[in-house]
Backbone as JSON, one array per atom type, in Angstrom:
{
  "sequence": "MLRTFIARPASRRTEVESWLVSDLRSVPQIVILGGFVAICLGVPISLYALSTMDQRKAAREIRRGVEMRGWRYKSRSGGFRIEGSTGAGSALSGVTWVMTSGNSGAGEMRWSCELDLHFPALGGETDVAILPRDGKPLSRVTLSPGREERIAQWSGMLAGAVRFLQDAHEVTSGVAGFDAAYEVRARQPSHAPVDAALAERILHWPAEAVAPHFMVVWRDPFGFNCNARLPGPPNWATVAWLAGVGADCAARLPVAAAAPLPSGWLDRITARIVRS",
  "N": [[-31.1, -101.2, 41.9], [-30.78, -102.67, 39.51], [-32.74, -101.44, 38.04], [-31.68, -98.86, 37.85], [-29.34, -99.32, 36.4], [-30.35, -100.11, 33.93], [-31.65, -97.82, 33.14], [-29.61, -96.01, 32.85], [-28.18, -96.05, 30.26], [-30.14, -94.89, 28.58], [-30.29, -92.37, 29.65], [-27.75, -91.44, 29.1], [-27.93, -91.4, 26.3], [-29.81, -89.39, 25.98], [-28.36, -87.21, 26.92], [-26.32, -87.09, 24.96], [-27.86, -86.59, 22.66], [-28.99, -84.09, 23.29], [-26.65, -82.63, 23.4], [-25.76, -82.76, 20.73], [-27.85, -81.4, 19.44], [-27.68, -78.86, 20.56], [-25.13, -78.26, 19.69], [-25.38, -78.29, 16.9], [-27.11, -76.16, 16.6], [-25.47, -74.09, 17.08], [-23.99, -73.94, 14.78], [-23.79, -72.14, 11.77], [-26.61, -71.87, 9.55], [-26.12, -71.71, 6.83], [-23.74, -73.04, 6.53], [-24.44, -75.66, 7.18], [-26.28, -76.15, 5.12], [-24.57, -75.89, 2.93], [-22.85, -78.08, 3.36], [-24.66, -80.19, 3.05], [-25.41, -79.87, 0.34], [-22.91, -80.28, -0.83], [-22.47, -82.98, -0.28], [-24.61, -84.16, -1.69], [-24.05, -83.41, -4.35], [-21.4, -84.07, -4.68], [-20.99, -86.86, -4.78], [-22.3, -87.88, -7.24], [-20.84, -86.29, -9.1], [-18.23, -87.14, -8.67], [-18.45, -89.82, -9.43], [-19.1, -89.49, -12.12], [-16.76, -88.25, -13.05], [-14.93, -90.32, -12.7], [-15.98, -92.25, -14.44], [-15.66, -91.07, -16.93], [-12.99, -90.79, -17.26], [-11.17, -92.15, -18.97], [-12.13, -91.31, -21.45], [-11.67, -88.54, -21.37], [-8.92, -88.55, -21.19], [-8.3, -89.65, -23.69], [-9.24, -87.56, -25.3], [-7.42, -85.53, -24.66], [-5.09, -86.66, -25.71], [-5.75, -86.71, -28.42], [-5.96, -83.97, -28.94], [-3.28, -83.17, -28.5], [-1.98, -84.65, -30.52], [-3.18, -83.53, -32.8], [-2.29, -80.87, -32.64], [0.45, -81.27, -32.98], [0.53, -82.01, -35.63], [-0.13, -79.71, -36.88], [-2.8, -79.16, -37.31], [-6.2, -78.03, -36.64], [-8.04, -78.07, -33.67], [-11.24, -78.41, -32.21], [-13.38, -78.51, -29.55], [-16.59, -79.99, -29.27], [-20.07, -80.3, -28.37], [-20.52, -83.44, -27.18], [-18.49, -84.44, -28.81], [-15.95, -83.7, -31.24], [-14.31, -81.37, -33.5], [-12.13, -81.35, -36.18], [-9.91, -79.58, -38.19], [-7.99, -80.02, -40.99], [-5.38, -80.96, -43.34], [-4.25, -82.84, -46.18], [-1.03, -84.39, -46.09], [2.26, -83.43, -47.3], [3.67, -85.65, -48.06], [1.85, -87.49, -48.99], [-0.09, -89.04, -51.67], [-1.96, -87.25, -52.5], [-1.66, -84.09, -51.91], [-1.99, -81.27, -49.69], [-4.78, -80.89, -49.67], [-7.64, -79.75, -48.14], [-9.51, -80.85, -45.27], [-12.24, -81.86, -43.12], [-12.83, -83.26, -40.0], [-15.18, -84.83, -37.98], [-16.67, -85.87, -34.9], [-19.19, -87.7, -33.18], [-22.07, -88.76, -31.24], [-24.01, -91.66, -32.09], [-26.72, -91.62, -31.72], [-29.77, -92.36, -29.92], [-31.36, -94.29, -31.1], [-29.8, -96.08, -32.48], [-28.27, -99.12, -32.12], [-26.13, -100.68, -32.88], [-23.69, -99.37, -33.09], [-21.92, -96.82, -31.27], [-20.75, -94.4, -31.8], [-19.82, -92.03, -34.33], [-17.36, -91.3, -36.72], [-16.48, -88.93, -38.9], [-15.03, -88.09, -41.97], [-14.49, -85.46, -44.12], [-14.03, -84.13, -47.31], [-14.31, -81.17, -48.61], [-13.54, -79.95, -51.05], [-13.49, -81.89, -52.98], [-15.87, -82.53, -54.15], [-18.58, -83.57, -56.32], [-20.47, -85.06, -59.01], [-22.07, -88.03, -57.91], [-20.03, -90.79, -58.06], [-18.54, -92.85, -57.04], [-18.59, -95.37, -54.49], [-18.29, -97.03, -51.38], [-19.65, -99.57, -49.71], [-20.99, -101.33, -46.87], [-21.61, -104.81, -46.95], [-24.76, -106.41, -46.69], [-25.37, -109.03, -46.79], [-26.69, -109.36, -49.13], [-26.44, -108.57, -52.62], [-25.98, -105.2, -53.83], [-28.85, -103.75, -54.94], [-30.07, -102.82, -58.17], [-31.5, -99.72, -59.09], [-34.46, -98.72, -60.56], [-36.2, -96.17, -61.99], [-38.97, -94.27, -63.16], [-38.87, -91.55, -65.59], [-40.48, -89.4, -64.74], [-40.67, -89.77, -61.96], [-38.02, -89.49, -61.23], [-37.66, -86.77, -61.78], [-39.31, -85.64, -59.83], [-37.94, -86.43, -57.53], [-35.57, -85.0, -57.93], [-36.52, -82.41, -57.54], [-36.8, -82.32, -54.79], [-34.2, -82.96, -53.95], [-31.22, -82.55, -55.56], [-28.88, -83.91, -55.03], [-29.78, -86.39, -54.04], [-31.1, -87.33, -56.3], [-28.92, -87.63, -58.01], [-27.61, -89.71, -56.66], [-29.41, -91.76, -57.08], [-29.23, -92.07, -59.85], [-26.62, -92.94, -59.94], [-26.79, -95.47, -58.71], [-28.16, -96.74, -60.68], [-26.35, -96.83, -62.81], [-23.82, -97.64, -61.91], [-20.99, -99.87, -61.59], [-19.9, -102.93, -60.11], [-16.8, -103.28, -58.45], [-14.02, -105.22, -57.68], [-11.52, -105.72, -55.13], [-9.63, -107.68, -54.92], [-8.85, -108.66, -52.51], [-9.9, -111.09, -50.48], [-11.21, -111.05, -47.93], [-11.95, -108.34, -47.65], [-13.57, -107.94, -49.94], [-15.63, -109.61, -49.27], [-16.75, -108.31, -47.11], [-17.33, -105.74, -47.97], [-18.97, -103.83, -50.56], [-17.95, -102.48, -53.49], [-18.6, -99.82, -55.59], [-18.48, -98.23, -58.75], [-18.73, -95.67, -61.18], [-17.03, -95.54, -63.3], [-15.41, -98.28, -64.12], [-12.7, -98.59, -64.68], [-11.39, -96.87, -63.04], [-10.81, -97.83, -60.25], [-11.76, -97.37, -56.91], [-10.47, -98.58, -54.8], [-7.57, -100.4, -54.11], [-5.59, -103.42, -53.57], [-3.8, -102.91, -51.42], [-4.97, -100.68, -50.13], [-7.43, -101.76, -49.47], [-6.68, -103.62, -47.51], [-5.89, -101.87, -45.49], [-8.27, -100.56, -44.86], [-9.66, -102.7, -43.89], [-8.11, -103.79, -41.78], [-7.36, -102.35, -38.9], [-5.05, -100.55, -36.72], [-3.91, -102.12, -33.66], [-4.04, -100.5, -31.42], [-5.97, -98.68, -32.05], [-9.47, -97.68, -32.18], [-11.28, -99.85, -33.7], [-13.58, -99.72, -36.41], [-17.01, -100.85, -36.73], [-17.83, -100.91, -39.36], [-17.17, -99.16, -42.46], [-18.34, -96.38, -44.45], [-18.11, -95.03, -47.61], [-18.21, -92.38, -49.93], [-18.85, -90.18, -52.75], [-20.33, -86.99, -53.18], [-22.25, -84.06, -54.26], [-21.42, -82.25, -52.3], [-18.93, -82.96, -51.4], [-16.22, -85.32, -50.71], [-16.56, -88.23, -48.81], [-15.73, -90.08, -45.89], [-16.89, -92.28, -43.67], [-16.81, -93.64, -40.48], [-18.14, -96.13, -38.42], [-18.16, -96.52, -35.11], [-17.52, -98.58, -32.18], [-17.16, -97.19, -29.84], [-15.96, -94.1, -28.27], [-13.5, -92.35, -30.26], [-9.86, -92.62, -30.28], [-6.57, -91.07, -30.46], [-5.07, -92.68, -32.24], [-7.09, -93.76, -33.82], [-8.14, -91.47, -35.08], [-5.86, -90.57, -36.54], [-5.44, -92.78, -38.22], [-7.81, -92.92, -39.76], [-7.62, -90.46, -41.06], [-5.39, -90.93, -42.69], [-6.23, -93.15, -44.24], [-8.47, -92.0, -45.48], [-7.22, -90.0, -47.02], [-5.76, -91.58, -48.8], [-7.84, -92.91, -50.13], [-9.06, -90.69, -51.32], [-7.05, -89.92, -53.06], [-7.25, -91.76, -55.09], [-9.48, -91.14, -56.5], [-11.41, -90.6, -59.45], [-11.4, -87.9, -61.9], [-13.75, -85.52, -61.02], [-17.09, -85.36, -62.22], [-18.92, -82.49, -63.03], [-21.33, -81.47, -60.73], [-24.81, -80.56, -60.45], [-25.74, -77.41, -59.0], [-26.79, -77.26, -55.57], [-30.26, -77.44, -55.24], [-32.81, -78.32, -54.38], [-34.99, -78.36, -51.44], [-34.07, -80.15, -49.54], [-31.38, -80.34, -50.18], [-30.53, -77.76, -49.53], [-30.8, -77.74, -46.77], [-28.97, -79.76, -46.14], [-26.62, -78.53, -47.03], [-26.3, -76.47, -45.14], [-25.82, -77.98, -42.85], [-23.44, -79.32, -43.52], [-21.66, -77.19, -43.73], [-21.52, -76.26, -41.17]],
  "CA": [[-29.82, -101.19, 41.2], [-31.0, -103.12, 38.14], [-33.49, -100.4, 37.35], [-30.77, -97.76, 37.6], [-28.41, -99.75, 35.36], [-31.05, -100.1, 32.64], [-32.01, -96.44, 32.79], [-28.43, -95.2, 32.58], [-27.91, -95.84, 28.84], [-31.1, -93.94, 28.04], [-29.88, -91.05, 30.13], [-26.59, -91.03, 28.31], [-28.39, -91.06, 24.96], [-30.45, -88.08, 26.06], [-27.3, -86.2, 27.03], [-25.67, -86.97, 23.66], [-28.78, -85.93, 21.74], [-29.08, -82.67, 23.63], [-25.38, -81.99, 23.03], [-25.75, -82.62, 19.28], [-28.8, -80.37, 19.06], [-27.12, -77.56, 20.92], [-23.95, -78.02, 18.87], [-25.83, -77.94, 15.56], [-27.71, -74.83, 16.64], [-24.39, -73.09, 17.06], [-23.42, -73.89, 13.44], [-24.63, -71.33, 10.86], [-27.43, -72.67, 8.65], [-25.52, -71.73, 5.5], [-22.71, -74.08, 6.55], [-25.15, -76.94, 7.13], [-26.82, -76.29, 3.77], [-23.44, -76.14, 2.03], [-22.39, -79.46, 3.53], [-25.66, -81.08, 2.45], [-25.27, -79.76, -1.11], [-21.64, -80.91, -1.22], [-22.65, -84.44, -0.24], [-25.52, -84.56, -2.77], [-23.43, -83.22, -5.65], [-20.05, -84.64, -4.74], [-21.0, -88.27, -5.16], [-22.49, -88.07, -8.7], [-19.76, -85.68, -9.85], [-17.07, -88.02, -8.57], [-18.71, -91.0, -10.25], [-19.0, -89.07, -13.52], [-15.35, -88.03, -13.36], [-14.27, -91.62, -12.83], [-16.48, -92.98, -15.62], [-15.21, -90.42, -18.16], [-11.55, -90.55, -17.17], [-10.52, -92.63, -20.2], [-12.56, -90.47, -22.58], [-10.97, -87.25, -21.28], [-7.52, -88.82, -21.52], [-8.24, -89.79, -25.15], [-9.42, -86.23, -25.88], [-6.15, -84.81, -24.52], [-4.15, -87.24, -26.67], [-6.15, -86.25, -29.76], [-5.6, -82.56, -29.05], [-1.83, -83.08, -28.66], [-1.63, -85.15, -31.86], [-3.64, -82.55, -33.78], [-1.39, -79.71, -32.59], [1.74, -81.66, -33.55], [0.4, -82.06, -37.1], [-0.49, -78.39, -37.39], [-4.22, -79.08, -37.57], [-6.96, -77.25, -35.67], [-8.96, -78.89, -32.88], [-12.28, -77.67, -31.51], [-14.29, -79.39, -28.82], [-18.01, -79.75, -29.48], [-20.92, -81.08, -27.49], [-20.56, -84.85, -27.54], [-17.45, -84.86, -29.75], [-14.96, -82.69, -31.6], [-14.17, -81.01, -34.91], [-10.73, -81.15, -36.54], [-9.68, -79.06, -39.54], [-6.62, -80.36, -41.39], [-5.14, -81.11, -44.77], [-3.39, -83.97, -46.52], [0.37, -84.03, -45.98], [3.06, -83.33, -48.53], [4.17, -86.96, -48.43], [0.78, -88.34, -49.53], [-0.31, -88.93, -53.11], [-2.81, -86.09, -52.71], [-1.14, -83.19, -50.88], [-2.53, -79.93, -49.56], [-6.24, -80.82, -49.8], [-8.2, -79.56, -46.81], [-10.59, -81.74, -44.86], [-12.83, -81.64, -41.8], [-13.2, -84.51, -39.34], [-16.07, -84.59, -36.84], [-17.12, -87.05, -34.18], [-20.42, -87.49, -32.42], [-22.82, -89.96, -30.89], [-24.84, -92.17, -33.18], [-28.13, -91.42, -31.42], [-30.34, -93.39, -29.06], [-32.03, -95.33, -31.86], [-28.86, -96.98, -33.12], [-27.68, -99.99, -31.11], [-24.97, -101.42, -33.38], [-22.49, -98.6, -32.8], [-22.23, -95.71, -30.37], [-20.08, -93.16, -32.21], [-19.48, -91.89, -35.75], [-16.22, -90.45, -37.04], [-16.72, -88.59, -40.31], [-13.99, -87.32, -42.64], [-15.15, -84.81, -45.25], [-13.18, -83.32, -48.17], [-15.26, -80.32, -49.34], [-13.08, -79.56, -52.39], [-13.51, -83.04, -53.9], [-17.25, -82.84, -54.48], [-18.96, -83.76, -57.72], [-21.55, -86.03, -59.19], [-21.76, -89.29, -57.25], [-19.48, -91.74, -59.01], [-17.91, -93.96, -56.31], [-19.15, -95.66, -53.17], [-17.89, -98.27, -50.7], [-20.76, -99.83, -48.8], [-20.93, -102.64, -46.21], [-22.56, -105.8, -47.46], [-25.75, -106.89, -45.71], [-25.71, -110.4, -47.16], [-27.28, -109.35, -50.46], [-25.79, -107.58, -53.48], [-26.66, -103.92, -53.96], [-29.83, -103.87, -56.02], [-30.15, -101.71, -59.11], [-32.72, -98.93, -58.93], [-35.06, -98.3, -61.83], [-37.29, -95.22, -61.77], [-39.49, -93.59, -64.35], [-38.38, -90.17, -65.68], [-41.3, -88.49, -63.94], [-40.32, -89.91, -60.56], [-36.69, -88.9, -61.07], [-37.83, -85.32, -61.74], [-39.86, -85.27, -58.52], [-36.85, -86.57, -56.55], [-34.65, -83.89, -58.15], [-37.1, -81.22, -56.94], [-36.47, -82.36, -53.36], [-32.75, -83.01, -53.73], [-30.39, -82.94, -56.69], [-27.92, -84.89, -54.55], [-30.45, -87.68, -53.99], [-31.34, -87.76, -57.68], [-27.64, -88.12, -58.51], [-27.35, -91.0, -56.05], [-30.27, -92.74, -57.75], [-28.62, -92.34, -61.17], [-25.41, -93.73, -59.69], [-27.19, -96.86, -58.46], [-28.6, -97.3, -61.96], [-25.27, -96.96, -63.78], [-22.54, -98.05, -61.34], [-20.55, -101.26, -61.73], [-19.15, -103.43, -58.95], [-15.36, -103.44, -58.66], [-13.42, -105.96, -56.57], [-10.16, -105.31, -54.78], [-8.73, -108.83, -54.94], [-8.66, -109.11, -51.13], [-11.13, -111.85, -50.24], [-11.9, -110.59, -46.73], [-12.55, -107.04, -47.92], [-14.66, -108.09, -50.91], [-16.76, -110.25, -48.59], [-17.33, -107.38, -46.15], [-17.74, -104.48, -48.61], [-19.3, -103.79, -51.98], [-17.4, -101.26, -54.08], [-19.28, -99.44, -56.82], [-17.85, -97.12, -59.47], [-19.32, -95.37, -62.48], [-15.98, -95.88, -64.27], [-14.71, -99.43, -63.55], [-11.26, -98.48, -64.87], [-10.87, -96.08, -61.92], [-11.23, -98.51, -59.03], [-11.43, -96.53, -55.76], [-9.73, -99.36, -53.8], [-6.69, -101.48, -54.56], [-5.37, -104.43, -52.53], [-3.16, -102.32, -50.25], [-5.94, -99.84, -49.44], [-8.43, -102.66, -48.91], [-6.13, -104.16, -46.27], [-5.88, -100.81, -44.48], [-9.65, -100.36, -44.43], [-10.12, -103.89, -43.18], [-7.31, -104.08, -40.58], [-6.93, -101.15, -38.2], [-4.04, -100.84, -35.69], [-4.42, -102.7, -32.41], [-4.29, -99.44, -30.44], [-7.09, -97.85, -32.51], [-10.84, -98.19, -32.0], [-11.64, -100.31, -35.04], [-15.02, -99.54, -36.67], [-17.82, -101.99, -37.18], [-17.69, -100.84, -40.81], [-17.03, -97.82, -43.01], [-19.12, -96.02, -45.62], [-17.33, -94.05, -48.36], [-18.92, -91.97, -51.14], [-18.72, -88.8, -53.2], [-21.59, -86.32, -53.53], [-21.95, -82.68, -54.65], [-20.86, -81.46, -51.2], [-17.57, -83.37, -51.1], [-15.9, -86.73, -50.62], [-16.82, -88.57, -47.41], [-15.36, -91.37, -45.31], [-17.59, -92.34, -42.4], [-16.52, -94.85, -39.72], [-19.09, -96.39, -37.35], [-17.29, -97.04, -34.06], [-18.18, -99.11, -30.98], [-16.91, -96.3, -28.72], [-15.28, -92.85, -28.65], [-12.2, -92.57, -30.91], [-8.64, -92.09, -29.69], [-5.71, -90.45, -31.47], [-4.71, -93.67, -33.26], [-8.24, -93.87, -34.72], [-8.19, -90.24, -35.88], [-4.74, -90.55, -37.49], [-5.61, -93.84, -39.22], [-8.87, -92.54, -40.69], [-7.1, -89.37, -41.9], [-4.52, -91.53, -43.7], [-7.05, -93.96, -45.15], [-9.27, -91.08, -46.29], [-6.36, -89.35, -48.02], [-5.44, -92.57, -49.83], [-9.05, -93.09, -50.93], [-9.26, -89.48, -52.12], [-6.03, -89.88, -54.12], [-7.62, -92.69, -56.15], [-10.72, -90.71, -57.12], [-11.32, -90.05, -60.82], [-11.78, -86.49, -62.01], [-15.18, -85.44, -60.75], [-18.0, -84.7, -63.16], [-19.59, -81.36, -62.38], [-22.68, -81.75, -60.23], [-25.63, -79.35, -60.42], [-25.76, -76.71, -57.72], [-27.91, -77.69, -54.72], [-31.45, -76.66, -55.58], [-33.96, -78.74, -53.6], [-35.0, -77.94, -50.03], [-33.24, -81.07, -48.78], [-30.0, -79.94, -50.44], [-30.22, -76.54, -48.79], [-30.61, -78.13, -45.36], [-27.71, -80.49, -46.08], [-25.52, -77.57, -47.18], [-26.1, -75.79, -43.87], [-25.23, -78.93, -41.91], [-22.07, -79.58, -43.92], [-20.82, -76.01, -43.48], [-21.49, -75.91, -39.73]],
  "C": [[-30.01, -101.57, 39.72], [-31.72, -102.05, 37.34], [-32.59, -99.21, 36.99], [-29.82, -98.09, 36.47], [-29.04, -99.7, 33.97], [-31.34, -98.68, 32.2], [-30.8, -95.62, 32.39], [-28.12, -95.02, 31.09], [-28.85, -94.84, 28.19], [-30.74, -92.52, 28.44], [-28.69, -90.54, 29.34], [-26.99, -90.63, 26.88], [-29.03, -89.67, 24.94], [-29.41, -86.97, 26.14], [-26.6, -85.98, 25.68], [-26.56, -86.24, 22.68], [-28.88, -84.44, 22.03], [-27.8, -81.93, 23.27], [-25.3, -81.75, 21.52], [-26.66, -81.49, 18.83], [-28.24, -78.99, 19.36], [-25.91, -77.22, 20.06], [-24.35, -77.61, 17.45], [-26.45, -76.55, 15.51], [-26.65, -73.74, 16.58], [-23.74, -72.96, 15.69], [-24.34, -73.07, 12.54], [-25.37, -72.24, 9.87], [-26.82, -72.76, 7.25], [-24.44, -72.8, 5.4], [-23.35, -75.45, 6.46], [-25.69, -77.19, 5.72], [-25.7, -76.58, 2.76], [-22.92, -77.55, 2.13], [-23.35, -80.45, 2.9], [-25.56, -81.07, 0.92], [-24.0, -80.45, -1.59], [-21.76, -82.42, -1.25], [-23.51, -84.9, -1.42], [-24.87, -84.46, -4.14], [-22.09, -83.91, -5.78], [-20.02, -86.07, -5.22], [-21.23, -88.46, -6.66], [-21.37, -87.46, -9.53], [-18.52, -86.56, -9.83], [-17.24, -89.26, -9.43], [-18.6, -90.66, -11.73], [-17.54, -88.87, -13.93], [-14.61, -89.34, -13.54], [-14.69, -92.34, -14.11], [-15.99, -92.37, -16.92], [-13.7, -90.17, -18.18], [-10.85, -90.97, -18.46], [-10.88, -91.75, -21.4], [-11.84, -89.13, -22.55], [-9.49, -87.42, -21.59], [-7.35, -88.94, -23.04], [-8.38, -88.43, -25.84], [-8.13, -85.42, -25.78], [-5.11, -85.34, -25.51], [-4.47, -86.79, -28.1], [-5.74, -84.79, -29.95], [-4.09, -82.4, -29.25], [-1.4, -83.54, -30.05], [-2.01, -84.17, -32.94], [-2.69, -81.35, -33.81], [-0.03, -80.04, -33.19], [1.7, -81.7, -35.07], [0.07, -80.7, -37.71], [-1.95, -78.26, -37.77], [-4.9, -78.24, -36.5], [-8.0, -78.13, -35.01], [-9.96, -77.99, -32.18], [-13.22, -78.67, -30.85], [-15.74, -78.99, -29.09], [-18.8, -80.6, -28.52], [-20.99, -82.52, -27.99], [-19.47, -85.3, -28.49], [-16.46, -83.75, -30.02], [-15.03, -82.42, -33.09], [-12.69, -80.71, -35.16], [-10.67, -80.65, -37.98], [-8.22, -79.3, -39.9], [-6.49, -80.42, -42.89], [-4.22, -82.3, -44.99], [-1.94, -83.52, -46.56], [1.09, -84.04, -47.31], [3.55, -84.69, -48.98], [3.12, -87.88, -49.02], [0.63, -88.12, -51.02], [-1.16, -87.71, -53.45], [-2.46, -85.09, -51.61], [-1.86, -81.84, -50.9], [-4.02, -79.79, -49.72], [-6.83, -80.75, -48.39], [-9.33, -80.54, -46.54], [-11.09, -81.34, -43.48], [-13.24, -83.0, -41.24], [-14.05, -84.17, -38.11], [-16.43, -85.92, -36.19], [-18.38, -86.71, -33.42], [-21.09, -88.81, -32.12], [-23.74, -90.37, -32.04], [-26.31, -91.9, -32.96], [-28.7, -92.61, -30.67], [-30.95, -94.54, -29.84], [-31.11, -96.34, -32.49], [-28.12, -97.8, -32.07], [-26.41, -100.69, -31.57], [-23.67, -100.68, -33.14], [-22.9, -97.39, -31.97], [-21.65, -94.39, -30.82], [-19.8, -93.2, -33.7], [-18.3, -90.93, -35.88], [-16.28, -90.19, -38.53], [-15.6, -87.7, -40.83], [-14.56, -86.78, -43.94], [-14.15, -83.93, -45.99], [-14.09, -82.42, -49.02], [-14.84, -80.04, -50.78], [-13.19, -80.68, -53.41], [-14.93, -83.45, -54.27], [-17.48, -82.97, -55.98], [-20.11, -84.72, -57.81], [-21.14, -87.36, -58.57], [-21.28, -90.32, -58.26], [-18.75, -92.91, -58.34], [-18.61, -94.14, -54.97], [-18.58, -96.99, -52.68], [-18.91, -98.5, -49.6], [-20.6, -101.2, -48.13], [-21.98, -103.57, -46.81], [-23.51, -106.21, -46.33], [-26.2, -108.31, -46.04], [-26.32, -110.5, -48.54], [-26.56, -108.33, -51.32], [-26.63, -106.32, -53.57], [-27.59, -103.98, -55.17], [-29.8, -102.62, -56.9], [-31.51, -101.02, -58.96], [-33.21, -98.49, -60.3], [-36.26, -97.42, -61.53], [-37.72, -94.62, -63.1], [-38.96, -92.16, -64.38], [-39.18, -89.19, -64.82], [-40.95, -88.56, -62.46], [-38.93, -89.33, -60.29], [-36.79, -87.38, -60.98], [-38.37, -84.88, -60.39], [-38.78, -85.38, -57.44], [-35.87, -85.4, -56.68], [-35.19, -82.59, -57.57], [-36.82, -81.15, -55.44], [-34.98, -82.22, -53.13], [-32.04, -83.44, -55.0], [-29.36, -83.98, -56.3], [-28.55, -86.29, -54.53], [-30.73, -88.21, -55.39], [-30.06, -88.29, -58.31], [-27.28, -89.48, -57.94], [-28.18, -92.1, -56.71], [-29.69, -93.09, -59.12], [-27.35, -93.18, -61.01], [-25.76, -95.19, -59.47], [-27.67, -97.53, -59.75], [-27.41, -97.66, -62.85], [-24.0, -97.61, -63.23], [-22.28, -99.54, -61.53], [-19.8, -101.67, -60.46], [-17.7, -103.67, -59.34], [-14.78, -104.17, -57.45], [-11.98, -105.53, -56.36], [-9.15, -106.43, -54.92], [-8.39, -109.34, -53.56], [-9.96, -109.78, -50.7], [-11.91, -111.34, -49.04], [-12.6, -109.26, -46.94], [-13.73, -107.17, -48.87], [-15.87, -108.8, -50.31], [-17.47, -109.29, -47.65], [-17.91, -106.13, -46.81], [-18.08, -104.7, -50.07], [-18.85, -102.45, -52.52], [-18.08, -101.02, -55.42], [-18.61, -98.23, -57.44], [-18.55, -96.92, -60.8], [-18.35, -95.71, -63.6], [-15.18, -97.05, -63.69], [-13.19, -99.34, -63.7], [-10.6, -97.66, -63.76], [-11.38, -96.71, -60.62], [-10.83, -97.68, -57.82], [-10.62, -97.25, -54.68], [-8.84, -100.37, -54.49], [-6.43, -102.42, -53.39], [-4.78, -103.82, -51.27], [-4.15, -101.47, -49.44], [-7.04, -100.69, -48.8], [-7.95, -103.26, -47.59], [-6.17, -103.12, -45.16], [-7.3, -100.52, -43.98], [-10.12, -101.51, -43.56], [-9.41, -104.09, -41.85], [-6.77, -102.78, -39.99], [-5.88, -101.51, -37.15], [-4.67, -101.34, -34.41], [-4.77, -101.62, -31.4], [-5.45, -98.53, -30.84], [-8.42, -98.49, -32.15], [-11.35, -98.58, -33.38], [-13.16, -100.18, -35.26], [-15.71, -100.86, -36.95], [-17.77, -102.07, -38.71], [-17.51, -99.38, -41.2], [-17.99, -97.64, -44.19], [-18.38, -94.87, -46.31], [-18.11, -93.67, -49.62], [-18.56, -90.53, -51.5], [-20.11, -88.27, -53.51], [-21.26, -84.87, -53.87], [-21.3, -81.83, -53.56], [-19.44, -81.87, -50.84], [-17.4, -84.88, -51.15], [-15.91, -87.1, -49.14], [-16.36, -89.97, -47.06], [-15.93, -91.41, -43.89], [-17.32, -93.69, -41.72], [-17.51, -94.97, -38.56], [-18.36, -97.17, -36.25], [-18.09, -97.6, -32.89], [-18.01, -98.22, -29.76], [-16.19, -95.06, -29.18], [-13.91, -93.11, -29.24], [-11.05, -92.06, -30.06], [-7.78, -91.52, -30.82], [-5.34, -91.42, -32.58], [-5.85, -93.83, -34.28], [-8.31, -92.66, -35.65], [-7.1, -90.25, -36.95], [-4.93, -91.6, -38.58], [-6.68, -93.47, -40.24], [-8.4, -91.41, -41.6], [-6.22, -89.93, -43.0], [-5.3, -92.35, -44.72], [-7.89, -93.07, -46.06], [-8.46, -90.4, -47.37], [-6.01, -90.31, -49.14], [-6.65, -92.85, -50.72], [-9.26, -91.89, -51.86], [-8.27, -89.41, -53.28], [-6.39, -90.78, -55.29], [-8.91, -92.27, -56.87], [-10.49, -90.28, -58.57], [-11.67, -88.58, -60.8], [-13.29, -86.39, -61.9], [-15.94, -84.79, -61.89], [-18.75, -83.63, -62.42], [-21.01, -81.75, -61.98], [-23.5, -80.47, -60.25], [-25.6, -78.71, -59.04], [-26.96, -77.18, -56.9], [-29.13, -76.8, -54.96], [-32.65, -77.04, -54.72], [-33.85, -78.33, -52.14], [-34.13, -78.85, -49.18], [-31.76, -80.75, -48.98], [-29.61, -78.7, -49.65], [-30.0, -76.83, -47.32], [-29.28, -78.85, -45.19], [-26.52, -79.55, -46.16], [-25.26, -76.83, -45.88], [-25.42, -76.7, -42.86], [-23.76, -79.16, -42.23], [-21.15, -78.42, -43.58], [-20.7, -75.66, -42.02], [-20.29, -76.51, -39.04]]
}
């Protein structure tokens, strides 16, 4: 009796196993393969969808906000491209701009995303710049004429930036927090690119926006640029705020001095990137 009782579970297991084998044999192999693929792909796809839910929601909000303003939105790999213009109510109306977003790259650990606002029509010789302070004042650059000529052969834009660092003067905004965080340089001190109100806007972003670690602003032969280094992907509040801040910065620019046409190989590469 005891021996029969112990053997019975094994017998039942054998019956179940034989039933499963016969049942699986009756199922087409394509169905089994499809189920296996669905399990292998379904889990990572579901996890990816959950992890990017907020980012996709932010992208939809940006697209809706762009359409309401009459701008053009285009999705790109790792970011987006927006083509717009300054509004009629701003100090500088009807000037076109392009805003792009993208990842900072694997080598940069301080921020994960860049949001760049570019005004192609406002290009000229480099005469203004807003740079984050790194604890030391921006050093003046002194180069011999021969070295300047060699730099100009590579890039007229870079040569202009070097001349700017030689000639530019520091201009303060009067806002202590901003002047401690940023160094503003201008070739013409009488045309300060930042006043107190604009300094506050650059320094204090809305609570609902993704505030940048810092911004970099400058003019070069290809246009006027406002670049924000963000801790994460931007939302609509971030896009709208940078567009407004950039328009206000652009409205304070002095009349641009004509810059030489891009001639060096580095300028030609930069021109292709800017126009893409």
